[in-house]
LOGUDREN-88050 format. One record per residue (C-alpha): residue in one letter; x, y, z. Coordinates in steps of 0.25 Angstrom, whole numbers, plus 5000, padded with zeros to 4 digits. Layout:
N
AXYZ
...
END
This chain:
322
M500050005001
T500550134996
H500150265002
T500350404998
T500350535005
D500950675005
L501550675019
L501650535029
I501650575044
I502450455052
G501750475068
A500150495071
G500650545083
P500450705087
T501450765076
G501050675066
L499550695067
Y499850855066
A500850845054
A499450765048
Y498450885052
Y499850985045
A499950895033
G498650905030
F498851065032
R499951075021
G498950975011
H499650825013
H499050705012
V499550655025
T499650515031
V500150465044
V500850345050
D500850285063
S501350155069
L500350185083
P498950135078
E498350265081
L498550415081
G499150515092
G500550435093
Q501150435106
I499950515111
T499050415108
A499750285111
M500550335125
Y499750455131
P498350485125
E497950545137
K498950625143
Q498750785143
I499850845133
L500350975136
D501151035127
V500151035114
A500151205110
G498751225112
F498351125122
P498651165136
S498450995139
V497650905129
K497650765130
G498450675121
R497250585115
D496450725112
L497950795106
V497950685096
E496550675093
G496650805089
L497750805081
V497050695073
A495950765072
Q496750875066
A497650775056
A496350745051
T496250875043
A497350805034
K496650685031
P497750585034
D497950465031
Y498450385045
L499250255042
L499150205057
D499850075064
R501050065055
T502350125056
A503250155043
R504350075039
T505350145029
L505350275023
V506150325011
E506250445005
D506350484990
A506350614983
D504850604980
G504350574994
V504550465006
T503950335006
V503750245019
T503250105020
L502350075034
D502449925039
D501249885032
G501749915020
T501250025016
E501950135007
I501750295010
R502350375000
A502350495007
G502950645002
A503450665015
V503550625029
L503250655042
I503850575052
T502950605067
A503250495074
G503550545087
I504650455092
G504350335084
K503850205087
F503850195103
S503750075112
P503850085128
R504850045137
P504549915145
L504349895161
P505349785163
A504349725172
G503149745164
E503349645153
G502149555152
W501249665159
L500749745146
G499249755146
R499249695161
G499449825165
L500549855159
E500449975150
F501550095145
F500450185138
V499250235145
P498350275133
S497150285143
F496950315158
A495650235159
P496050095161
Y497050135173
A495850175182
G495850145195
K497250045193
D498550065202
V499350125190
V500950115191
I501750195181
V503050175178
G503850295170
G504450425174
G504250485161
D503050585156
S502050475152
A502250385167
F501850515174
D500650575163
W500250445165
A500250455180
L499450575181
H498450545173
L498150415179
E498150435193
P496750505192
V496250365187
A497250265191
A496950195208
S498550235206
V499550265201
T501250245204
L502350305194
V503450215196
H504850265191
R506150225193
R506750365195
D506450485203
A506650555191
F505450565179
R505350615165
A504150695166
H503650825165
A503950875180
R502450925180
T501950805176
V502850735188
E502250835198
E500950815194
V500950655197
T501850675207
A500650755215
S499550665209
R499350525217
T500350455208
R501150385218
I502650395212
I503850275214
T505350315210
R506650225209
A505550115207
E505350015196
V504049925194
T504649785194
E503549695194
L502149695187
R501049585194
G499649545192
A498949435187
E498349445172
H498449605174
L499349695182
E499349705198
E500449765204
V501849795201
D502949805209
V503749935210
V505449935217
V505650065222
D507150055227
G507349895228
E506049885237
T504649835230
T503449885229
T502049815223
L500949915219
P499349885214
C499549895199
Q498549895189
A499149965179
L500649985176
V501050095165
A502450085160
A502850235157
L504450215154
G504350275141
F504550235126
V505450185117
A505750255103
D505850175091
L506050265079
G505950125070
P505950135056
I506150275054
Q507550265058
Q507750175045
W507150275036
G508550365035
I508050485043
E509050555054
V508750505068
H509250565080
K509050475094
R507650425089
H507150545083
V507250595069
V507950715065
V507350845058
D507650985053
S506851085056
A505751075044
M505550935052
R506250855041
T507150735043
N508350715035
L507450635023
Q506850775015
R505450705015
V505350665029
F505150735041
A504750735057
A504050805067
G503650785082
D504350705092
I505350605083
T505950735080
E507450785081
Y508050905080
P508850995090
G507951075100
K506750975098
V505650965109
R504750855106
L503350905109
I502150885103
A501851005100
V503251005093
G502850895085
F501850985080
G502651095074
E503550995069
A502450915062
A502151065056
T503351085050
A503750955045
V502350935038
N502551105032
N503951045026
A503650905021
T502650985013
V503751045005
A504350905005
I502850844999
D502750974990
P504051054986
T503151164982
A502551184995
K502751295006
V503551235020
F502451335026
P500951335022
G500551445031
H499751415044
S498551325046
S497651425052
E497551505039
G496151515032
S496151465017
END
């Protein structure tokens, strides 16, 4: 099967969805590919209920609501979505780019925009948790309702661990956060909020054993050599994840520390291949959703010239009348 498009966007997270809208604004036929089965990227997969605080114009917006708005905005471009598929190969020539997906679909595009976040990601495993996934152990919290009335243990010290502790505390019977160090990677304000809540924080500790019949019932936590048993029907291992750019690294694109190197036009070292969002690297890079939106617009405008050399980089403001 061969699919032809003006702009192929690889990654359907916030940056990719905004890029799809903007590509439509520039008059392009746009196709979006993502390895996940749903739109929204990491937000949908990892924290749809999380309140996001760094998107311009929204003092606070739930991840799910942000994705819903971006999908509605992108719909104006009438994009073709090819979900649950992974881009395997990319070949650039003088007239365009050919990308082959893992299901054999071949996409011919005038330009490609990579907005794949950090690439494919997999959670870091909890050593004591082998065999417990789906029986009380989870790596992500897409919905808070299943935790209502349960004793929840969260392992980790980063933003996800503290965000989930903050949101689960009102609905769970109890929340205990276990971290191996005294220092946390999470944002200081969130740490303060969790510390002031009913959540119990245990540091210099690790979960060493999970027990239960068909489902998790309790866990052992070791602190300074002493073991404490906690009631636990739900354990969230928020230990971060391992990023993998996968096939992207074989496409001839310059990569630095698992990120794609771009110039000020968001162009890679390949003339028809651009990148935007968390996956990009350049001096002074700041990885925020808001930054990704700006990079998407920059990338699409410059990709427009690659697609049609007679076009202008800047088309005028989207708020202008016809």
